[in-house]
TILOGU-154022 format. One record per atom (N, C-alpha, C): residue number from 1; x, y, z; atom name. Coordinates in Angstrom, 1 decimal. Atoms other than C-alpha are relative to their C-alpha. Layout:
// TILOGU-154022
> selo  px  py  pz  kedo
> NUM  X  Y  Z  CA
...
***
This chain:
// TILOGU-154022
> selo  px  py  pz  kedo
> 1  0.8  -0.4  1.2  N
> 1  -24.4  -16.3  100.2  CA
> 1  -1.1  -0.9  -0.2  C
> 2  1.0  1.0  0.2  N
> 2  -26.3  -19.5  99.9  CA
> 2  -1.1  0.2  1.0  C
> 3  1.0  -0.2  -1.0  N
> 3  -28.0  -18.8  103.2  CA
> 3  -0.9  1.1  -0.3  C
> 4  0.8  -1.2  0.3  N
> 4  -29.2  -15.4  102.1  CA
> 4  -1.0  -0.3  -1.2  C
> 5  0.9  0.4  1.1  N
> 5  -30.6  -16.9  98.8  CA
> 5  -1.2  -0.8  0.6  C
> 6  1.1  0.9  -0.5  N
> 6  -32.5  -19.5  100.8  CA
> 6  -1.0  0.9  0.8  C
> 7  1.0  -0.9  -0.7  N
> 7  -34.0  -16.8  103.1  CA
> 7  -0.8  0.8  -0.9  C
> 8  0.8  -0.8  1.0  N
> 8  -35.0  -14.8  100.1  CA
> 8  -1.1  -0.8  -0.6  C
> 9  1.0  0.9  0.6  N
> 9  -36.8  -17.7  98.5  CA
> 9  -1.2  -0.3  1.0  C
> 10  1.0  0.2  -1.0  N
> 10  -38.6  -18.4  101.8  CA
> 10  -0.9  1.2  0.2  C
> 11  0.8  -1.2  -0.1  N
> 11  -39.7  -14.8  102.0  CA
> 11  -1.0  0.2  -1.2  C
> 12  0.9  0.0  1.1  N
> 12  -41.2  -15.0  98.5  CA
> 12  -1.1  -0.9  0.1  C
> 13  1.1  1.0  -0.3  N
> 13  -43.1  -18.1  99.4  CA
> 13  -1.0  0.4  1.0  C
> 14  0.9  -0.5  -1.0  N
> 14  -44.5  -16.6  102.5  CA
> 14  -0.8  1.1  -0.5  C
> 15  0.7  -1.1  0.6  N
> 15  -45.5  -13.5  100.6  CA
> 15  -1.1  -0.6  -0.9  C
> 16  0.9  0.6  0.9  N
> 16  -47.2  -15.7  98.0  CA
> 16  -1.2  -0.6  0.7  C
> 17  1.0  0.6  -0.8  N
> 17  -49.1  -17.7  100.6  CA
> 17  -0.9  1.0  0.6  C
> 18  0.9  -1.1  -0.5  N
> 18  -50.3  -14.5  102.2  CA
> 18  -0.9  0.6  -1.0  C
> 19  0.8  -0.6  1.1  N
> 19  -51.5  -13.1  98.9  CA
> 19  -1.1  -0.9  -0.4  C
> 20  1.1  0.9  0.3  N
> 20  -53.6  -16.2  98.4  CA
> 20  -1.2  0.1  0.9  C
> 21  1.1  -0.2  -0.9  N
> 21  -55.7  -15.4  101.4  CA
> 21  0.4  0.5  1.4  C
> 22  -0.2  -0.6  -1.3  N
> 22  -55.1  -13.0  104.2  CA
> 22  -1.0  1.1  0.2  C
> 23  1.0  -1.0  -0.2  N
> 23  -56.7  -9.6  104.6  CA
> 23  -0.7  0.4  -1.3  C
> 24  0.7  -0.2  1.3  N
> 24  -57.7  -9.6  100.9  CA
> 24  -1.0  -1.0  -0.1  C
> 25  1.0  1.0  0.0  N
> 25  -60.7  -11.6  101.7  CA
> 25  -1.4  0.5  -0.4  C
> 26  1.3  -0.5  0.4  N
> 26  -64.1  -11.3  100.1  CA
> 26  -0.7  -0.9  -1.0  C
> 27  0.9  0.7  1.0  N
> 27  -66.9  -12.5  97.8  CA
> 27  -1.1  1.0  -0.3  C
> 28  1.2  -0.8  0.4  N
> 28  -70.0  -11.0  96.2  CA
> 28  -1.2  -0.7  0.2  C
> 29  1.3  0.6  -0.2  N
> 29  -73.4  -11.8  97.5  CA
> 29  -1.0  0.7  -0.7  C
> 30  1.1  -0.6  0.8  N
> 30  -76.3  -11.2  95.2  CA
> 30  -1.3  -0.4  0.6  C
> 31  1.2  0.2  -0.7  N
> 31  -79.5  -10.9  97.2  CA
> 31  -1.2  0.6  -0.9  C
> 32  1.1  -0.4  0.9  N
> 32  -82.8  -10.7  95.2  CA
> 32  -0.8  1.1  0.8  C
> 33  0.6  -1.0  -0.9  N
> 33  -84.5  -8.8  98.1  CA
> 33  1.0  0.8  0.8  C
> 34  -1.1  -0.7  -0.5  N
> 34  -82.2  -6.0  99.2  CA
> 34  -0.4  0.8  1.3  C
> 35  0.3  -0.8  -1.2  N
> 35  -84.1  -4.5  102.2  CA
> 35  0.4  -0.7  1.3  C
> 36  -0.5  0.7  -1.2  N
> 36  -82.7  -7.1  104.6  CA
> 36  -1.0  -0.4  1.0  C
> 37  1.1  0.3  -0.9  N
> 37  -86.1  -7.8  106.1  CA
> 37  -0.8  -1.2  -0.6  C
> 38  0.9  1.1  0.4  N
> 38  -88.2  -11.0  106.0  CA
> 38  -1.4  0.4  0.4  C
> 39  1.2  -0.6  -0.4  N
> 39  -91.3  -9.0  105.9  CA
> 39  -1.1  -0.1  -1.1  C
> 40  1.0  0.2  1.1  N
> 40  -93.2  -10.0  102.7  CA
> 40  0.0  1.1  -1.0  C
> 41  -0.1  -1.1  1.0  N
> 41  -92.1  -6.8  100.9  CA
> 41  1.3  -0.2  -0.8  C
> 42  -1.2  0.2  0.8  N
> 42  -89.7  -7.3  98.0  CA
> 42  0.5  1.3  -0.5  C
> 43  -0.7  -1.1  0.6  N
> 43  -87.2  -4.6  97.2  CA
> 43  1.0  -0.6  -0.9  C
> 44  -0.8  0.7  0.9  N
> 44  -85.7  -6.0  94.1  CA
> 44  1.4  0.6  -0.3  C
> 45  -1.3  -0.4  0.4  N
> 45  -82.0  -5.9  93.4  CA
> 45  -0.1  0.6  -1.5  C
> 46  0.1  -0.6  1.4  N
> 46  -81.6  -3.6  90.3  CA
> 46  0.7  -0.9  -1.1  C
> 47  -0.6  0.9  1.0  N
> 47  -79.5  -6.3  88.6  CA
> 47  -0.7  -1.4  0.0  C
> 48  0.8  1.2  0.1  N
> 48  -82.2  -8.9  89.0  CA
> 48  -1.2  0.3  -0.9  C
> 49  1.2  -0.2  0.9  N
> 49  -85.0  -9.4  86.4  CA
> 49  -0.6  -1.3  -0.2  C
> 50  0.7  1.2  0.4  N
> 50  -87.5  -11.9  85.1  CA
> 50  0.3  -0.2  -1.5  C
> 51  -0.2  0.3  1.4  N
> 51  -87.0  -13.7  81.8  CA
> 51  -1.1  -0.7  -0.6  C
> 52  1.1  0.7  0.7  N
> 52  -89.2  -15.3  79.2  CA
> 52  -1.2  0.8  0.1  C
> 53  1.3  -0.7  -0.2  N
> 53  -92.8  -14.4  79.8  CA
> 53  -0.3  0.1  1.5  C
> 54  0.2  -0.2  -1.4  N
> 54  -92.3  -14.3  83.6  CA
> 54  0.1  1.4  0.4  C
> 55  0.0  -1.4  -0.4  N
> 55  -93.2  -11.0  85.1  CA
> 55  0.0  0.2  1.5  C
> 56  0.1  -0.1  -1.4  N
> 56  -93.6  -11.7  88.8  CA
> 56  0.2  -1.3  0.7  C
> 57  -0.1  1.3  -0.8  N
> 57  -92.9  -14.3  91.6  CA
> 57  -0.6  0.3  1.3  C
> 58  0.6  -0.1  -1.3  N
> 58  -94.3  -15.0  95.0  CA
> 58  1.1  0.1  1.1  C
> 59  -0.9  -0.2  -1.1  N
> 59  -92.6  -14.0  98.3  CA
> 59  0.0  -1.2  0.9  C
> 60  -0.1  1.1  -1.0  N
> 60  -91.4  -16.6  100.8  CA
> 60  1.0  0.4  1.1  C
> 61  -0.9  -0.3  -1.1  N
> 61  -89.2  -16.9  103.9  CA
> 61  1.4  0.2  -0.4  C
> 62  -1.4  -0.2  0.3  N
> 62  -85.6  -15.9  104.1  CA
> 62  0.8  -1.3  0.1  C
> 63  -0.9  1.2  0.0  N
> 63  -82.7  -18.4  103.9  CA
> 63  1.2  0.4  0.9  C
> 64  -1.1  -0.3  -0.9  N
> 64  -80.1  -18.5  106.8  CA
> 64  1.4  -0.4  -0.6  C
> 65  -1.3  0.3  0.7  N
> 65  -77.1  -18.5  104.4  CA
> 65  1.1  0.9  0.6  C
> 66  -1.2  -0.8  -0.4  N
> 66  -73.6  -17.3  105.3  CA
> 66  0.0  1.3  -0.8  C
> 67  0.0  -1.3  0.6  N
> 67  -73.5  -13.6  104.6  CA
> 67  -1.3  0.6  -0.3  C
> 68  1.3  -0.5  0.4  N
> 68  -77.2  -13.2  104.0  CA
> 68  -0.5  1.0  1.1  C
> 69  0.5  -1.0  -0.9  N
> 69  -78.9  -10.1  105.5  CA
> 69  -1.4  -0.3  0.5  C
> 70  1.3  0.4  -0.5  N
> 70  -82.3  -11.8  106.0  CA
> 70  -1.1  0.5  -0.8  C
> 71  1.2  -0.4  0.8  N
> 71  -84.4  -10.5  103.1  CA
> 71  -0.8  -1.2  -0.4  C
> 72  0.9  1.1  0.5  N
> 72  -87.2  -12.5  101.5  CA
> 72  0.6  -0.8  -1.1  C
> 73  -0.3  0.8  1.1  N
> 73  -86.8  -15.3  99.1  CA
> 73  -1.2  0.1  -1.0  C
> 74  1.1  0.0  0.9  N
> 74  -89.0  -15.8  96.0  CA
> 74  -0.2  -1.5  -0.5  C
> 75  0.3  1.3  0.6  N
> 75  -90.7  -18.8  94.4  CA
> 75  -1.0  0.1  -1.2  C
> 76  1.0  0.0  1.0  N
> 76  -92.7  -19.7  91.3  CA
> 76  0.1  1.2  -1.0  C
> 77  0.1  -1.1  1.0  N
> 77  -93.8  -17.2  88.7  CA
> 77  -1.3  -0.1  -0.8  C
> 78  1.3  0.0  0.7  N
> 78  -96.5  -16.4  86.2  CA
> 78  0.3  -0.3  -1.5  C
> 79  -0.2  0.4  1.4  N
> 79  -94.9  -17.8  83.0  CA
> 79  -1.1  -0.9  -0.5  C
> 80  1.0  0.8  0.6  N
> 80  -97.3  -19.4  80.6  CA
> 80  0.5  -0.8  -1.2  C
> 81  -0.5  0.7  1.2  N
> 81  -95.7  -20.3  77.3  CA
> 81  1.4  -0.3  0.1  C
> 82  -1.5  0.2  -0.3  N
> 82  -92.1  -20.3  78.6  CA
> 82  0.2  -0.4  1.4  C
> 83  -0.2  0.4  -1.4  N
> 83  -90.6  -21.7  81.8  CA
> 83  0.2  1.3  0.9  C
> 84  -0.3  -1.0  -1.0  N
> 84  -90.5  -19.5  84.9  CA
> 84  1.5  0.3  0.0  C
> 85  -1.4  -0.4  0.2  N
> 85  -87.2  -17.6  84.6  CA
> 85  0.4  1.2  0.9  C
> 86  -0.6  -1.1  -0.7  N
> 86  -85.1  -15.5  86.9  CA
> 86  1.4  0.3  -0.6  C
> 87  -1.2  -0.4  0.6  N
> 87  -82.1  -13.5  85.7  CA
> 87  0.8  0.9  1.0  C
> 88  -1.0  -0.8  -0.9  N
> 88  -79.0  -12.1  87.6  CA
> 88  1.1  0.4  -0.9  C
> 89  -1.1  -0.6  0.7  N
> 89  -76.2  -9.9  86.4  CA
> 89  1.0  0.5  1.0  C
> 90  -1.0  -0.4  -0.9  N
> 90  -72.9  -9.4  88.2  CA
> 90  1.2  0.4  -0.8  C
> 91  -1.2  -0.5  0.7  N
> 91  -69.9  -7.3  86.9  CA
> 91  1.1  0.1  1.0  C
> 92  -1.0  -0.1  -1.0  N
> 92  -66.9  -8.1  89.0  CA
> 92  0.9  1.2  -0.1  C
> 93  -0.9  -1.2  0.2  N
> 93  -64.7  -5.3  87.5  CA
> 93  -0.6  1.3  0.5  C
> 94  0.6  -1.3  -0.4  N
> 94  -67.3  -2.7  88.5  CA
> 94  -0.5  -0.1  1.5  C
> 95  0.6  0.1  -1.4  N
> 95  -68.9  -4.1  91.7  CA
> 95  0.9  -0.7  1.0  C
> 96  -0.9  0.6  -1.0  N
> 96  -66.0  -6.0  93.2  CA
> 96  -0.6  -1.0  0.9  C
> 97  0.6  0.8  -1.0  N
> 97  -66.9  -7.7  96.4  CA
> 97  -0.7  0.8  1.0  C
> 98  0.8  -0.7  -1.0  N
> 98  -69.4  -6.8  99.1  CA
> 98  -0.1  -0.8  1.3  C
> 99  0.2  0.9  -1.1  N
> 99  -69.0  -9.6  101.6  CA
> 99  1.4  -0.5  0.5  C
> 100  -1.2  0.5  -0.6  N
> 100  -65.9  -10.2  103.8  CA
> 100  -0.1  -1.5  0.4  C
> 101  0.0  1.5  -0.3  N
> 101  -65.2  -14.0  103.9  CA
> 101  1.4  -0.4  0.3  C
> 102  -1.4  0.5  -0.4  N
> 102  -62.1  -15.2  105.8  CA
> 102  0.2  -1.3  -0.7  C
> 103  -0.3  1.3  0.5  N
> 103  -60.3  -18.1  104.2  CA
> 103  -0.4  -1.1  0.9  C
> 104  0.4  1.1  -0.8  N
> 104  -61.8  -21.4  105.3  CA
> 104  -1.4  0.1  0.5  C
> 105  1.3  -0.2  -0.5  N
> 105  -65.2  -20.0  106.1  CA
> 105  -0.9  -1.1  -0.6  C
> 106  0.8  1.1  0.5  N
> 106  -67.7  -22.9  105.8  CA
> 106  -1.2  0.6  -0.7  C
> 107  1.2  -0.5  0.8  N
> 107  -70.3  -22.2  103.1  CA
> 107  -1.1  -1.0  -0.1  C
> 108  1.0  1.0  0.1  N
> 108  -72.1  -25.5  103.3  CA
> 108  0.4  -1.1  -0.9  C
> 109  -0.3  1.2  0.9  N
> 109  -72.0  -29.0  101.7  CA
> 109  1.5  -0.2  -0.1  C
> 110  -1.4  0.3  0.0  N
> 110  -68.3  -29.2  102.6  CA
> 110  0.9  1.0  -0.8  C
> 111  -0.7  -1.0  0.7  N
> 111  -67.3  -26.1  100.6  CA
> 111  0.5  1.1  0.9  C
> 112  -0.6  -1.0  -0.8  N
> 112  -64.9  -23.5  102.1  CA
> 112  0.3  1.2  -0.8  C
> 113  -0.3  -1.2  0.7  N
> 113  -64.4  -19.9  101.2  CA
> 113  1.5  0.1  -0.3  C
> 114  -1.4  -0.1  0.3  N
> 114  -61.1  -19.2  99.4  CA
> 114  0.7  1.2  0.6  C
> 115  -0.7  -1.1  -0.6  N
> 115  -60.5  -15.8  101.0  CA
> 115  0.6  1.0  -1.0  C
> 116  -0.6  -0.9  1.0  N
> 116  -59.5  -14.1  97.7  CA
> 116  -1.0  1.2  -0.2  C
> 117  0.8  -1.2  0.2  N
> 117  -60.8  -10.6  96.9  CA
> 117  -0.6  -0.1  -1.5  C
> 118  0.6  0.1  1.3  N
> 118  -63.3  -10.5  94.0  CA
> 118  0.2  1.4  -0.7  C
> 119  -0.1  -1.2  0.8  N
> 119  -63.2  -7.9  91.2  CA
> 119  0.9  -0.1  -1.2  C
> 120  -0.9  0.1  1.1  N
> 120  -60.4  -8.9  88.9  CA
> 120  -0.4  -1.2  -0.9  C
> 121  0.1  1.1  0.9  N
> 121  -60.1  -11.3  86.0  CA
> 121  0.5  -1.3  0.6  C
> 122  -0.4  1.3  -0.6  N
> 122  -59.8  -15.0  86.9  CA
> 122  -1.2  -1.0  0.0  C
> 123  1.0  1.1  -0.1  N
> 123  -61.8  -18.1  87.8  CA
> 123  -0.9  0.3  1.2  C
> 124  1.0  -0.2  -1.1  N
> 124  -65.0  -17.7  89.9  CA
> 124  -0.8  -1.2  0.2  C
> 125  1.0  1.0  -0.3  N
> 125  -67.1  -20.1  91.7  CA
> 125  -1.4  0.7  0.1  C
> 126  1.4  -0.6  0.0  N
> 126  -70.9  -19.5  91.4  CA
> 126  -0.8  -1.0  0.9  C
> 127  0.9  0.8  -0.9  N
> 127  -73.2  -20.7  94.3  CA
> 127  -1.4  0.6  -0.1  C
> 128  1.4  -0.4  -0.1  N
> 128  -77.0  -20.6  94.5  CA
> 128  -0.5  -0.2  1.4  C
> 129  0.5  0.1  -1.4  N
> 129  -78.9  -20.0  97.7  CA
> 129  -1.5  0.1  -0.1  C
> 130  1.4  0.0  -0.1  N
> 130  -82.5  -20.8  98.5  CA
> 130  -0.4  -0.7  1.3  C
> 131  0.4  0.6  -1.3  N
> 131  -84.5  -21.9  101.6  CA
> 131  -0.1  -1.5  -0.1  C
> 132  0.3  1.5  0.0  N
> 132  -84.8  -25.5  102.7  CA
> 132  -1.4  -0.3  -0.5  C
> 133  1.3  0.3  0.6  N
> 133  -87.6  -27.0  100.7  CA
> 133  -0.2  -1.4  -0.4  C
> 134  0.3  1.4  0.4  N
> 134  -89.4  -30.2  99.9  CA
> 134  -1.2  0.0  -0.9  C
> 135  1.2  0.0  0.8  N
> 135  -92.2  -29.0  97.7  CA
> 135  0.2  0.7  -1.3  C
> 136  -0.2  -0.5  1.4  N
> 136  -90.6  -27.7  94.5  CA
> 136  -0.5  -1.0  -0.9  C
> 137  0.6  1.0  0.8  N
> 137  -92.7  -29.4  91.9  CA
> 137  0.1  0.3  -1.5  C
> 138  -0.2  -0.4  1.4  N
> 138  -91.5  -27.7  88.7  CA
> 138  1.1  -0.8  -0.7  C
> 139  -1.0  0.8  0.6  N
> 139  -88.9  -30.4  88.0  CA
> 139  1.4  0.5  0.4  C
> 140  -1.4  -0.5  -0.3  N
> 140  -85.1  -29.8  88.0  CA
> 140  0.0  1.5  -0.3  C
> 141  -0.2  -1.4  0.2  N
> 141  -84.0  -26.2  88.3  CA
> 141  1.3  0.2  -0.8  C
> 142  -1.2  -0.1  0.8  N
> 142  -81.5  -25.2  85.6  CA
> 142  0.6  1.4  0.1  C
> 143  -0.7  -1.3  0.0  N
> 143  -78.9  -22.5  85.9  CA
> 143  1.0  0.0  -1.2  C
> 144  -0.9  -0.2  1.1  N
> 144  -77.1  -21.2  82.8  CA
> 144  0.8  1.2  0.4  C
> 145  -1.0  -1.0  -0.4  N
> 145  -74.0  -19.2  83.7  CA
> 145  0.9  0.4  -1.2  C
> 146  -0.8  -0.4  1.2  N
> 146  -72.2  -17.2  81.0  CA
> 146  0.7  1.3  0.2  C
> 147  -0.8  -1.2  0.0  N
> 147  -69.6  -14.6  80.5  CA
> 147  0.8  0.0  -1.3  C
> 148  -0.8  -0.1  1.2  N
> 148  -67.2  -13.5  77.7  CA
> 148  0.9  -1.2  -0.1  C
> 149  -0.9  1.1  0.2  N
> 149  -65.6  -16.6  76.4  CA
> 149  -0.2  -1.3  0.8  C
> 150  0.2  1.2  -0.8  N
> 150  -67.0  -19.1  78.9  CA
> 150  -1.5  -0.1  0.4  C
> 151  1.4  0.2  -0.5  N
> 151  -70.4  -20.7  79.9  CA
> 151  -0.1  -1.4  0.5  C
> 152  0.4  1.4  -0.5  N
> 152  -71.8  -23.7  81.8  CA
> 152  -1.4  0.0  0.4  C
> 153  1.4  0.2  -0.4  N
> 153  -75.2  -25.1  82.6  CA
> 153  0.0  -1.2  0.9  C
> 154  0.1  1.1  -0.9  N
> 154  -76.2  -27.3  85.5  CA
> 154  -1.5  0.0  0.5  C
> 155  1.4  0.2  -0.4  N
> 155  -79.6  -28.7  86.6  CA
> 155  0.0  -0.7  1.4  C
> 156  0.0  0.6  -1.3  N
> 156  -80.3  -29.5  90.3  CA
> 156  -1.4  -0.3  0.5  C
> 157  1.2  0.3  -0.7  N
> 157  -83.1  -31.0  92.4  CA
> 157  0.0  0.8  1.3  C
> 158  -0.1  -0.9  -1.2  N
> 158  -83.8  -28.2  94.9  CA
> 158  -0.6  -0.7  1.3  C
> 159  0.5  0.7  -1.1  N
> 159  -85.6  -30.7  97.1  CA
> 159  1.0  -0.9  0.7  C
> 160  -0.9  1.0  -0.5  N
> 160  -82.6  -32.9  97.7  CA
> 160  1.5  0.3  -0.1  C
> 161  -1.5  -0.3  0.1  N
> 161  -79.3  -31.0  97.5  CA
> 161  0.6  0.3  1.4  C
> 162  -0.6  -0.3  -1.3  N
> 162  -78.9  -30.3  101.2  CA
> 162  0.4  -1.2  0.8  C
> 163  -0.5  1.1  -0.9  N
> 163  -76.8  -32.5  103.5  CA
> 163  -0.7  0.0  1.3  C
> 164  0.5  0.1  -1.4  N
> 164  -78.2  -33.8  106.8  CA
> 164  0.8  0.9  1.0  C
> 165  -0.7  -0.8  -0.9  N
> 165  -77.4  -31.3  109.5  CA
> 165  0.5  1.3  -0.5  C
> 166  -0.4  -1.2  0.7  N
> 166  -76.6  -28.6  107.0  CA
> 166  -1.1  0.5  -0.9  C
> 167  1.3  -0.1  0.8  N
> 167  -80.1  -27.6  105.9  CA
> 167  0.0  1.1  -1.0  C
> 168  0.1  -1.1  0.9  N
> 168  -79.5  -24.3  104.1  CA
> 168  1.4  0.5  -0.4  C
> 169  -1.3  -0.5  0.5  N
> 169  -76.0  -24.1  102.5  CA
> 169  -0.1  0.7  -1.3  C
> 170  -0.2  -0.4  1.4  N
> 170  -74.8  -22.3  99.5  CA
> 170  0.3  -1.2  -0.8  C
> 171  -0.2  1.2  0.8  N
> 171  -75.0  -24.8  96.7  CA
> 171  0.9  0.3  -1.2  C
> 172  -1.0  -0.3  1.0  N
> 172  -72.0  -24.8  94.4  CA
> 172  -0.6  -0.5  -1.4  C
> 173  0.5  0.4  1.4  N
> 173  -73.2  -24.7  90.7  CA
> 173  1.2  -0.3  -0.9  C
> 174  -1.1  0.3  0.8  N
> 174  -69.8  -24.6  89.1  CA
> 174  1.0  1.2  0.0  C
> 175  -1.0  -1.1  0.1  N
> 175  -66.8  -22.4  88.1  CA
> 175  0.0  0.5  -1.5  C
> 176  0.0  -0.6  1.3  N
> 176  -66.4  -20.0  85.2  CA
> 176  1.2  1.0  -0.1  C
> 177  -1.2  -0.9  0.3  N
> 177  -63.4  -18.1  83.7  CA
> 177  -0.5  1.4  -0.4  C
> 178  0.5  -1.3  0.2  N
> 178  -64.0  -14.4  83.9  CA
> 178  1.1  0.9  -0.6  C
> 179  -1.0  -0.9  0.6  N
> 179  -62.1  -11.8  81.7  CA
> 179  -0.5  1.4  0.2  C
> 180  0.5  -1.3  -0.2  N
> 180  -64.3  -8.7  81.6  CA
> 180  -1.5  0.0  -0.3  C
> 181  1.4  -0.1  0.2  N
> 181  -67.8  -7.4  81.4  CA
> 181  -0.8  -0.7  1.1  C
> 182  0.9  0.5  -1.0  N
> 182  -70.7  -9.2  83.2  CA
> 182  0.1  -1.5  0.0  C
> 183  0.4  1.4  -0.1  N
> 183  -71.4  -12.7  84.5  CA
> 183  -1.5  0.0  0.1  C
> 184  1.5  0.1  0.0  N
> 184  -75.0  -13.5  83.6  CA
> 184  -0.4  -1.4  0.4  C
> 185  0.5  1.3  -0.5  N
> 185  -77.0  -16.2  85.3  CA
> 185  -1.5  0.0  -0.3  C
> 186  1.4  0.2  0.2  N
> 186  -80.4  -17.5  84.2  CA
> 186  -0.4  -1.2  0.7  C
> 187  0.5  1.1  -0.8  N
> 187  -82.4  -19.7  86.5  CA
> 187  -1.4  -0.3  -0.5  C
> 188  1.3  0.3  0.6  N
> 188  -85.4  -21.6  85.0  CA
> 188  -0.5  -1.4  0.5  C
> 189  0.6  1.3  -0.4  N
> 189  -87.8  -24.4  85.9  CA
> 189  -0.4  -0.8  -1.3  C
> 190  0.4  0.9  1.1  N
> 190  -89.0  -27.3  83.7  CA
> 190  -1.5  0.3  -0.3  C
> 191  1.4  -0.3  0.1  N
> 191  -92.7  -26.6  84.3  CA
> 191  -0.5  1.0  0.9  C
> 192  0.4  -1.2  -0.7  N
> 192  -94.7  -23.7  85.6  CA
> 192  -1.1  -0.4  1.1  C
> 193  0.9  0.3  -1.1  N
> 193  -96.2  -25.2  88.8  CA
> 193  0.0  1.2  1.0  C
> 194  0.0  -1.1  -1.0  N
> 194  -97.1  -23.0  91.8  CA
> 194  1.3  0.2  0.6  C
> 195  -1.4  -0.1  -0.5  N
> 195  -93.7  -23.8  93.4  CA
> 195  0.9  -0.6  -1.0  C
> 196  -0.8  0.6  1.1  N
> 196  -91.8  -24.3  90.2  CA
> 196  1.5  0.0  0.4  C
> 197  -1.4  -0.1  -0.5  N
> 197  -88.5  -23.3  91.9  CA
> 197  0.1  1.1  1.1  C
> 198  -0.2  -0.9  -1.0  N
> 198  -87.1  -21.2  94.7  CA
> 198  1.4  0.8  -0.1  C
> 199  -1.2  -0.7  0.1  N
> 199  -84.4  -18.5  95.0  CA
> 199  0.1  1.0  1.1  C
> 200  -0.3  -1.1  -0.9  N
> 200  -82.8  -16.3  97.6  CA
> 200  1.0  0.9  -0.6  C
> 201  -1.0  -0.8  0.7  N
> 201  -79.8  -15.2  95.6  CA
> 201  1.2  -0.9  -0.4  C
> 202  -1.2  0.7  0.5  N
> 202  -76.3  -16.1  94.4  CA
> 202  1.2  0.5  0.8  C
> 203  -1.3  -0.4  -0.6  N
> 203  -72.7  -16.0  95.7  CA
> 203  1.1  -0.2  -1.0  C
> 204  -1.1  0.1  1.0  N
> 204  -69.7  -15.3  93.5  CA
> 204  1.3  0.2  0.8  C
> 205  -1.3  -0.2  -0.7  N
> 205  -66.1  -15.8  94.8  CA
> 205  1.1  -0.5  -0.9  C
> 206  -1.2  0.4  0.8  N
> 206  -62.7  -16.0  93.0  CA
> 206  0.7  -1.2  0.6  C
> 207  -0.8  1.1  -0.5  N
> 207  -60.6  -19.1  93.3  CA
> 207  1.5  0.1  -0.6  C
> 208  -1.3  -0.1  0.5  N
> 208  -56.8  -19.5  92.9  CA
> 208  0.2  -0.5  -1.4  C
> 209  -0.3  0.6  1.3  N
> 209  -55.4  -20.1  89.5  CA
> 209  0.4  -1.4  0.1  C
> 210  -0.3  1.4  -0.1  N
> 210  -55.0  -23.8  88.8  CA
> 210  1.5  -0.2  0.2  C
> 211  -1.4  0.3  -0.3  N
> 211  -51.7  -25.1  90.3  CA
> 211  0.7  1.0  0.8  C
> 212  -0.7  -1.1  -0.8  N
> 212  -50.9  -21.8  92.2  CA
> 212  0.4  -0.5  1.4  C
> 213  -0.3  0.5  -1.3  N
> 213  -51.2  -23.4  95.6  CA
> 213  1.1  -1.1  0.0  C
> 214  -0.9  1.1  0.1  N
> 214  -49.3  -26.5  94.6  CA
> 214  1.4  0.6  -0.3  C
> 215  -1.3  -0.5  0.3  N
> 215  -46.5  -24.4  93.1  CA
> 215  0.7  0.7  1.2  C
> 216  -0.5  -0.7  -1.2  N
> 216  -46.1  -22.3  96.3  CA
> 216  0.5  -1.1  1.0  C
> 217  -0.4  1.0  -1.0  N
> 217  -46.0  -25.5  98.4  CA
> 217  1.3  -0.6  -0.4  C
> 218  -1.2  0.6  0.5  N
> 218  -43.3  -27.0  96.2  CA
> 218  1.2  1.0  0.2  C
> 219  -1.1  -1.0  -0.2  N
> 219  -41.3  -23.8  96.3  CA
> 219  0.4  0.1  1.5  C
> 220  -0.3  0.0  -1.4  N
> 220  -41.6  -23.9  100.1  CA
> 220  0.9  -1.2  0.4  C
> 221  -0.8  1.3  -0.3  N
> 221  -40.3  -27.5  100.3  CA
> 221  1.4  0.2  -0.5  C
> 222  -1.3  -0.2  0.6  N
> 222  -37.4  -26.6  98.0  CA
> 222  0.9  1.0  0.8  C
> 223  -0.7  -0.9  -0.8  N
> 223  -36.5  -23.6  100.1  CA
> 223  0.5  -0.6  1.3  C
> 224  -0.3  0.6  -1.3  N
> 224  -36.6  -25.6  103.3  CA
> 224  1.2  -1.0  -0.2  C
> 225  -1.1  0.9  0.3  N
> 225  -34.3  -28.2  101.8  CA
> 225  1.4  0.7  -0.1  C
> 226  -1.3  -0.8  0.2  N
> 226  -31.7  -25.6  100.7  CA
> 226  0.5  0.6  1.3  C
> 227  -0.4  -0.7  -1.3  N
> 227  -31.8  -23.9  104.1  CA
> 227  0.7  -1.1  0.9  C
> 228  -0.6  1.1  -0.9  N
> 228  -31.1  -27.3  105.9  CA
> 228  1.4  -0.3  -0.5  C
> 229  -1.3  0.4  0.5  N
> 229  -28.2  -28.0  103.6  CA
> 229  1.0  1.1  0.4  C
> 230  -1.0  -1.1  -0.4  N
> 230  -26.6  -24.6  104.4  CA
> 230  0.3  -0.1  1.5  C
> 231  -0.2  0.1  -1.4  N
> 231  -27.1  -25.1  108.2  CA
> 231  0.8  -1.2  0.3  C
> 232  -0.7  1.2  -0.3  N
> 232  -25.6  -28.6  108.0  CA
> 232  1.5  0.1  -0.3  C
> 233  -1.4  -0.1  0.5  N
> 233  -22.3  -27.3  106.5  CA
> 233  0.8  0.7  1.1  C
***
């Protein structure tokens, strides 16, 4: 009887580990240019827009990011009285995921894909993508990420966030707790120089609930101990 209970616990643990990352793998890539061509022609994502008094941006080369299709990136803007601003909107419950990412896929800067499927409520990582650059002159680039009940803001130097040997990774901005509705992201510069900031797009991926992996590991250890005790008798 004890042996059967031990095997049942082991089965539950293995099922849980599989649920954390097996064939249910994915993320959502938000590309500003959706034609998949680095051709100087911008076909804007319908969920992308400009903010403040920015109405246009310049086209630049693509960024060789994991999952990217090769469309153009953008830089700068025509803002005058307000900072150049780009806006993105992603609704996980409606759009789900569109990018298969196996667990452990390297995203750059030491970050690995979780392998969880996007679309439901939970915690999400938000990454920014842009080409390798050394001439952004608009100061720090600020990202404001918000959704129902949660928000965070982070400012980065786009000229110096890449690790040597890893020139164009996805740059982790932070994590946000998603319940429903949209996740809105605003990207803005400090000053409106010609190359005030750069952008290719964003990447959203869910992460395990805090402590979930640790709980499964502890359950597995406990199950293993019980099984050894049964076998020793």
